[in-house]
C-alpha positions as CSV (number, residue, x, y, z in Angstrom):
1,M,7.8,-1.4,22.0
2,K,7.6,-3.1,18.7
3,K,5.7,-0.3,17.0
4,S,8.5,2.2,17.9
5,I,11.3,-0.1,16.8
6,N,9.4,-0.6,13.5
7,I,8.9,3.1,13.0
8,A,12.6,3.8,13.3
9,N,13.3,1.2,10.6
10,R,10.5,2.5,8.4
11,L,11.8,6.1,8.8
12,D,15.1,5.0,7.5
13,E,13.5,3.6,4.4
14,V,11.4,6.8,4.0
15,N,14.5,9.1,4.3
16,G,16.2,7.0,1.7
17,I,13.4,7.5,-0.7
18,V,13.1,11.2,0.0
19,A,16.9,11.8,-0.3
20,A,17.0,10.1,-3.7
21,C,14.1,12.3,-4.9
22,N,15.3,14.8,-7.5
23,G,12.8,16.6,-9.6
24,S,9.2,15.4,-10.2
25,T,9.6,11.7,-10.8
26,M,9.0,8.9,-8.4
27,S,8.1,5.2,-8.9
28,F,4.8,4.1,-7.7
29,E,6.4,1.7,-5.2
30,Q,8.4,4.4,-3.7
31,A,5.3,6.7,-3.4
32,Y,3.4,3.8,-1.9
33,E,6.0,3.3,0.8
34,L,5.7,6.9,1.8
35,A,1.9,6.6,1.8
36,R,1.9,3.4,4.0
37,F,4.3,5.0,6.4
38,Y,1.9,7.9,6.9
39,Y,-1.2,5.7,7.3
40,D,0.5,3.2,9.5
41,F,1.9,5.7,12.0
42,Q,-0.6,8.7,11.9
43,D,-2.1,7.4,15.2
44,T,0.7,8.8,17.5
45,N,-1.3,7.9,20.6
46,A,-0.4,4.2,20.0
47,L,3.3,5.2,19.9
48,I,3.0,7.2,23.2
49,A,1.3,4.2,24.9
50,D,4.1,1.9,23.6
51,A,6.6,4.3,25.2
52,E,4.8,4.4,28.5
53,V,4.9,0.5,28.6
54,M,8.6,0.4,27.6
55,A,9.5,2.9,30.3
56,G,8.7,0.2,32.9
57,E,10.6,-2.4,31.1
58,D,13.6,-1.0,29.3
59,L,14.6,2.6,29.8
60,S,18.0,2.4,28.0
61,G,16.3,0.8,25.0
62,L,13.5,3.4,25.1
63,R,16.1,6.2,25.0
64,E,17.9,4.6,22.1
65,I,14.7,4.4,20.1
66,A,13.7,8.0,21.1
67,I,17.1,9.3,19.9
68,S,16.8,7.4,16.6
69,L,13.4,8.7,16.1
70,K,14.4,12.3,16.8
71,A,17.3,11.9,14.4
72,E,15.3,10.3,11.6
73,T,12.4,12.8,11.8
74,T,14.9,15.7,11.8
75,T,16.4,14.3,8.6
76,L,13.0,14.0,7.0
77,L,12.0,17.4,8.0
78,N,15.2,18.9,6.5
79,N,14.6,17.0,3.2
80,I,10.8,17.2,2.9
81,G,11.0,20.0,0.4
82,R,12.3,17.5,-2.1
83,L,8.7,16.2,-2.4
84,D,7.3,19.6,-3.5
85,G,7.3,18.7,-7.2
86,I,5.9,15.1,-6.7
87,D,2.4,14.6,-8.2
88,F,1.1,11.8,-6.1
89,R,-2.3,11.9,-7.7
90,G,-0.7,11.5,-11.1
91,I,1.5,8.6,-10.0
92,A,-1.6,6.9,-8.5
93,N,-3.8,7.4,-11.6
94,A,-1.1,6.1,-13.9
95,H,-0.6,3.0,-11.8
96,S,-4.4,2.3,-11.7
97,R,-4.8,3.0,-15.5
98,H,-2.0,0.6,-16.2
99,Y,-3.5,-2.5,-14.4
100,H,-7.0,-1.5,-15.8
101,A,-5.7,-1.6,-19.3
102,I,-4.3,-5.1,-18.6
103,F,-7.8,-6.2,-17.4
104,Q,-9.6,-4.5,-20.3
105,K,-7.3,-6.2,-22.9
106,A,-7.8,-9.7,-21.3
107,S,-11.6,-9.0,-21.1
108,D,-11.8,-8.0,-24.8
109,E,-9.8,-11.0,-25.8
110,L,-12.3,-13.2,-24.0
111,N,-15.3,-12.0,-25.9
112,P,-14.7,-14.1,-29.1
113,Y,-14.6,-17.2,-27.0
114,W,-17.9,-16.4,-25.5
115,K,-19.4,-15.5,-28.9
116,R,-18.1,-18.8,-30.5
117,Y,-19.7,-20.8,-27.6
118,C,-23.1,-19.1,-28.0
119,E,-23.1,-19.7,-31.8
120,L,-22.4,-23.3,-31.3
121,N,-25.0,-23.6,-28.5
122,H,-27.6,-21.8,-30.7
123,R,-26.8,-24.3,-33.6
124,L,-27.8,-27.2,-31.4
125,D,-31.4,-26.0,-31.4
126,Y,-31.6,-26.6,-35.1
127,L,-30.2,-30.2,-35.1
128,P,-32.0,-33.3,-34.6
129,L,-31.7,-34.5,-31.0
130,G,-29.8,-37.8,-30.9
131,S,-28.4,-37.4,-34.4
132,K,-24.7,-37.7,-35.3
133,E,-24.6,-34.1,-36.2
134,Y,-26.0,-33.1,-32.8
135,A,-23.5,-35.2,-31.0
136,E,-20.6,-33.7,-32.8
137,A,-21.9,-30.2,-32.5
138,E,-22.5,-30.8,-28.8
139,K,-18.9,-32.0,-28.3
140,E,-17.6,-28.9,-30.1
141,C,-19.9,-26.7,-28.0
142,D,-18.6,-28.3,-24.7
143,A,-15.1,-27.8,-25.9
144,A,-15.7,-24.1,-26.6
145,K,-17.4,-23.7,-23.3
146,A,-14.4,-25.3,-21.4
147,E,-12.0,-23.0,-23.3
148,H,-14.0,-19.9,-22.5
149,D,-14.2,-20.9,-18.8
150,R,-10.6,-21.5,-18.6
151,R,-9.9,-18.1,-20.1
152,Q,-12.5,-16.4,-17.9
153,T,-10.7,-17.7,-14.8
154,D,-7.6,-15.9,-15.9
155,V,-9.6,-12.7,-16.5
156,R,-11.1,-12.9,-13.1
157,R,-7.6,-13.3,-11.6
158,I,-6.4,-10.3,-13.6
159,Y,-9.4,-8.3,-12.4
160,A,-8.7,-9.2,-8.8
161,E,-5.1,-8.0,-9.3
162,Y,-6.4,-4.7,-10.8
163,E,-8.8,-4.2,-7.8
164,H,-5.8,-4.8,-5.5
165,E,-3.5,-2.4,-7.3
166,N,-6.4,0.2,-7.5
167,R,-6.8,0.1,-3.6
168,R,-3.0,0.7,-3.3
169,A,-3.2,3.5,-5.8
170,G,-5.9,5.0,-3.6
171,D,-3.4,5.3,-0.7
172,V,-1.0,7.2,-2.9
173,F,-3.8,9.3,-4.5
174,S,-4.7,10.7,-1.0
175,L,-1.1,11.5,0.1
176,K,0.4,15.0,0.3
177,A,3.8,16.1,1.2
178,S,2.2,18.3,3.8
179,H,0.8,15.2,5.5
180,L,4.3,13.7,5.9
181,Y,5.6,17.1,7.2
182,A,2.9,17.3,9.8
183,L,3.5,13.7,11.0
184,A,7.2,14.1,11.1
185,T,6.9,17.3,13.1
186,K,4.6,15.5,15.6
187,L,6.8,12.5,15.9
188,N,9.9,14.7,16.3
189,G,8.2,16.5,19.2
190,I,7.2,13.2,20.8
191,A,10.8,11.9,20.6
192,G,12.0,15.1,22.2
193,S,9.5,14.9,24.9
194,I,10.5,11.2,25.7
195,I,14.1,12.2,25.8
196,N,13.4,15.1,28.2
197,D,11.3,13.0,30.4
198,L,13.9,10.3,30.5
199,D,16.4,13.0,31.6
200,R,14.0,14.1,34.3
201,M,13.2,10.7,35.3
202,E,16.9,10.0,36.0
203,K,16.7,12.9,38.4
204,G,13.5,11.5,39.9
205,K,11.3,14.4,38.8
206,V,8.8,12.4,36.5
207,D,6.5,9.3,36.7
208,E,8.2,6.7,34.6
209,R,4.8,5.6,33.4
210,R,3.8,8.8,31.9
211,F,5.1,10.9,29.0
212,V,4.2,14.2,27.6
213,A,3.1,14.2,24.0
C-alpha cells in the first residue's frame, strides 16, 4: 500500500506548513507542496483500492496507516482555517512573473548581439569577394555569430526554466483552501471506514477484501 504510506508522510508535511501559516503570507514552495498534495491524492478510489489489496496482506499495517491517516486529516481539518487569508493566485502570479522577468531580461540582452551579427553580415555584401577586407570582415562576422549563438543557448535554457516554473505556478493558481478541506474530509471518512471495517473484520462480520468509502 505504497500510496497510503506516502499519503501519511505527505500529510505530515502539509500539516507542518498549515500549522506554521500565520496571516496572509506563504512561500511559493509551501503553496506548491499543498497544491501537489491535493492533485496527487484527489483520486481517493486509488487509495481505497490499495487498502483492499493490503487487507489481504497486512491487516496490522493497514490499521496503523488508517489510524495515522485519521489523525493527520483531523489535524488538517482543525487547522484549515489558517489558510483563509492565503491568496494562492497572487502567489502563483508573482512566481510566474519573477521567472518571466528573468527570461525577458536575458532576451533583451541578446538583441544587441544579433544586431551586431546582422550588421557585419550585411557589410560583407559590399566588400569584394576574396579580398583581404572581406576575409577579415567574414572572420569578425563568424565570431559575432558564434557569440550570439552561445548566448542564445543560455536564453533558451532560461525560457525552458520559465516554462517549467509557469506550469508549477499553474498548479498553485488553481488551488483553494476549500479544495483541501473537501479532500481532507473525504480522506478522514475513508480512514474511519477502514478502521470500522477492520474492527468488524476481527469479529468476522465483513469481507476483508472490501471496504466502504
